[in-house]
C-alpha positions as CSV (number, residue, x, y, z in Angstrom):
1,E,-15.8,14.4,-14.8
2,Y,-17.9,13.5,-11.8
3,D,-18.6,9.8,-11.6
4,S,-16.8,9.0,-14.9
5,V,-13.8,7.0,-16.0
6,D,-13.6,8.6,-19.4
7,L,-10.3,10.2,-20.2
8,Q,-10.7,14.0,-20.5
9,Q,-10.0,15.3,-24.0
10,V,-7.2,17.5,-22.6
11,S,-5.4,14.4,-21.4
12,E,-5.7,12.4,-24.6
13,P,-2.4,13.6,-26.0
14,D,-0.5,12.4,-22.9
15,V,-1.2,8.7,-23.6
16,E,0.6,8.2,-26.9
17,P,4.0,9.5,-25.8
18,L,3.9,7.4,-22.7
19,A,3.0,4.3,-24.8
20,K,5.9,5.1,-27.1
21,F,8.3,5.5,-24.2
22,L,7.2,2.2,-22.7
23,K,7.6,0.4,-26.0
24,I,11.1,1.8,-26.4
25,H,11.9,0.9,-22.7
26,P,10.3,-2.6,-22.3
27,R,11.8,-3.1,-18.9
28,A,10.2,0.1,-17.4
29,V,7.3,-0.4,-15.1
30,V,4.8,2.4,-14.5
31,K,2.3,2.8,-11.7
32,I,-0.9,4.5,-12.8
33,I,-2.7,6.1,-9.9
34,G,-6.3,7.1,-10.2
35,Y,-7.9,9.8,-8.1
36,A,-11.4,11.2,-7.4
37,D,-12.7,14.3,-5.7
38,I,-14.1,14.5,-2.2
39,R,-17.7,13.7,-3.1
40,G,-18.8,10.2,-2.2
41,T,-17.6,7.7,0.4
42,K,-13.9,6.8,0.8
43,E,-14.7,3.3,-0.6
44,Y,-16.5,4.7,-3.6
45,N,-13.8,7.2,-4.4
46,R,-11.1,4.6,-4.1
47,E,-13.0,2.3,-6.4
48,L,-13.6,5.2,-8.9
49,G,-9.9,6.0,-8.8
50,S,-9.1,2.4,-9.4
51,R,-11.4,2.3,-12.4
52,R,-9.8,5.5,-13.8
53,A,-6.4,4.0,-13.5
54,E,-7.5,0.8,-15.2
55,E,-8.9,2.9,-18.1
56,I,-5.5,4.4,-18.7
57,K,-3.9,1.0,-18.5
58,H,-6.4,-0.3,-21.0
59,R,-5.5,2.6,-23.4
60,L,-1.8,1.9,-23.1
61,V,-2.3,-1.8,-23.7
62,E,-4.3,-0.9,-26.8
63,G,-1.4,1.2,-27.8
64,G,0.9,-1.8,-27.7
65,V,2.3,-1.6,-24.2
66,S,2.7,-4.9,-22.4
67,E,0.3,-5.3,-19.5
68,K,3.2,-6.6,-17.3
69,N,4.7,-3.1,-17.4
70,L,1.7,-1.5,-15.8
71,R,0.5,-1.3,-12.3
72,T,-2.7,0.5,-11.1
73,E,-3.8,1.9,-7.8
74,G,-6.9,3.8,-6.8
75,R,-6.4,6.4,-4.2
76,G,-9.8,8.2,-4.4
77,A,-9.6,11.5,-2.6
78,V,-6.4,10.6,-0.6
79,D,-3.1,12.4,-1.5
80,F,-4.8,14.4,-4.2
81,I,-3.1,17.0,-6.3
82,A,-5.7,19.7,-6.0
83,T,-7.7,20.8,-3.0
84,N,-11.0,19.4,-4.3
85,S,-12.8,22.0,-2.1
86,T,-14.2,23.9,-5.1
87,E,-15.5,22.9,-8.5
88,A,-12.3,24.3,-10.1
89,G,-10.2,22.2,-7.6
């Protein structure tokens, strides 16, 4: 969602299996990368991406994952997966 750090409902089921994996493999380290679309300044989008990554980290920690196993990075609209040139993107 635009200007939001809330995890989309469609992504909710992905958090629990990752938390389970990380609890079984306590030496594994995961980098969580947050993205944003092309609306907004580069700085704003990077910060939004960072906050989104931190939200996932928070949920994993709530699920019992050690914070030391998680790294976060906000990339904003850089190196994005979809084109972001349309609402669907």
